[in-house]
One Martini backbone bead per residue (centre of mass of N, CA, C, O) as a GRO file, in nm:
protein
   79
    1MET     BB    1   1.034  -1.398  -2.308
    2ASP     BB    2   0.768  -1.432  -2.523
    3ARG     BB    3   0.737  -1.755  -2.605
    4PRO     BB    4   0.664  -2.027  -2.465
    5ARG     BB    5   0.711  -2.353  -2.492
    6ILE     BB    6   0.520  -2.628  -2.449
    7ASP     BB    7   0.756  -2.839  -2.388
    8GLU     BB    8   0.861  -2.666  -2.137
    9ILE     BB    9   0.571  -2.641  -1.961
   10LEU     BB   10   0.421  -2.916  -1.938
   11PRO     BB   11   0.573  -3.049  -1.688
   12ARG     BB   12   0.446  -2.832  -1.478
   13ALA     BB   13   0.146  -2.995  -1.550
   14ASP     BB   14   0.185  -3.311  -1.565
   15GLY     BB   15   0.140  -3.323  -1.893
   16SER     BB   16  -0.120  -3.135  -1.903
   17ARG     BB   17  -0.297  -2.931  -2.103
   18TYR     BB   18  -0.540  -2.868  -1.933
   19ALA     BB   19  -0.388  -2.774  -1.680
   20LEU     BB   20  -0.234  -2.546  -1.816
   21VAL     BB   21  -0.478  -2.382  -1.904
   22MET     BB   22  -0.601  -2.342  -1.622
   23ILE     BB   23  -0.362  -2.200  -1.489
   24ALA     BB   24  -0.329  -1.965  -1.692
   25ALA     BB   25  -0.619  -1.851  -1.673
   26LYS     BB   26  -0.621  -1.789  -1.371
   27ARG     BB   27  -0.375  -1.600  -1.373
   28ALA     BB   28  -0.482  -1.395  -1.578
   29ARG     BB   29  -0.719  -1.306  -1.396
   30GLN     BB   30  -0.542  -1.201  -1.163
   31ILE     BB   31  -0.393  -0.985  -1.326
   32ASN     BB   32  -0.642  -0.834  -1.416
   33ASN     BB   33  -0.737  -0.759  -1.129
   34TYR     BB   34  -0.489  -0.595  -1.059
   35TYR     BB   35  -0.513  -0.377  -1.284
   36HIS     BB   36  -0.804  -0.293  -1.208
   37SER     BB   37  -0.736  -0.198  -0.915
   38LEU     BB   38  -0.542   0.029  -0.990
   39GLY     BB   39  -0.757   0.206  -1.141
   40GLU     BB   40  -0.950   0.224  -0.872
   41GLY     BB   41  -0.782   0.219  -0.592
   42THR     BB   42  -0.819  -0.104  -0.448
   43ILE     BB   43  -0.549  -0.253  -0.353
   44GLY     BB   44  -0.592  -0.254  -0.028
   45MET     BB   45  -0.842  -0.458  -0.003
   46GLU     BB   46  -0.657  -0.663  -0.155
   47GLN     BB   47  -0.463  -0.949  -0.232
   48LEU     BB   48  -0.269  -0.878  -0.508
   49THR     BB   49  -0.080  -1.015  -0.764
   50PRO     BB   50   0.159  -0.938  -0.946
   51PRO     BB   51   0.364  -0.976  -1.174
   52LEU     BB   52   0.653  -1.211  -1.170
   53VAL     BB   53   0.747  -1.078  -1.444
   54SER     BB   54   0.946  -0.950  -1.688
   55THR     BB   55   0.781  -0.781  -1.967
   56ARG     BB   56   0.660  -0.684  -2.297
   57SER     BB   57   0.397  -0.798  -2.255
   58THR     BB   58   0.022  -0.751  -2.266
   59ASN     BB   59  -0.049  -1.043  -2.247
   60LEU     BB   60  -0.184  -1.227  -1.996
   61LEU     BB   61  -0.125  -1.518  -2.093
   62THR     BB   62   0.174  -1.480  -2.149
   63ILE     BB   63   0.252  -1.404  -1.865
   64ALA     BB   64   0.158  -1.667  -1.734
   65LEU     BB   65   0.345  -1.855  -1.904
   66GLU     BB   66   0.610  -1.723  -1.805
   67GLU     BB   67   0.573  -1.796  -1.510
   68ILE     BB   68   0.573  -2.098  -1.553
   69ALA     BB   69   0.851  -2.120  -1.701
   70ASP     BB   70   1.004  -1.978  -1.438
   71GLY     BB   71   0.870  -2.107  -1.168
   72LYS     BB   72   0.650  -1.911  -1.008
   73LEU     BB   73   0.454  -2.151  -1.026
   74GLU     BB   74   0.244  -2.378  -0.853
   75PHE     BB   75   0.130  -2.724  -0.880
   76GLN     BB   76  -0.165  -2.890  -0.741
   77ARG     BB   77  -0.329  -3.171  -0.727
   78ALA     BB   78  -0.633  -3.272  -0.669
   79GLU     BB   79  -0.778  -3.544  -0.476
   0.00000   0.00000   0.00000
């Protein structure tokens, strides 16, 4: 899956485009921190989650959206 379609992943964020963007951006930052930690050799200091899907993409946001499309991430709206 190279580019998940918005209509496929929008229901996973309660139908809110804003929530989808926020979830994907936060996860992309987490993936970036993981890769950055690998380069510095500090992966043992924090618990960072590697990408949860196998992909050919190097774009962090695309990886995050693929994780959402595959159901690897769960979203809970704060009350």
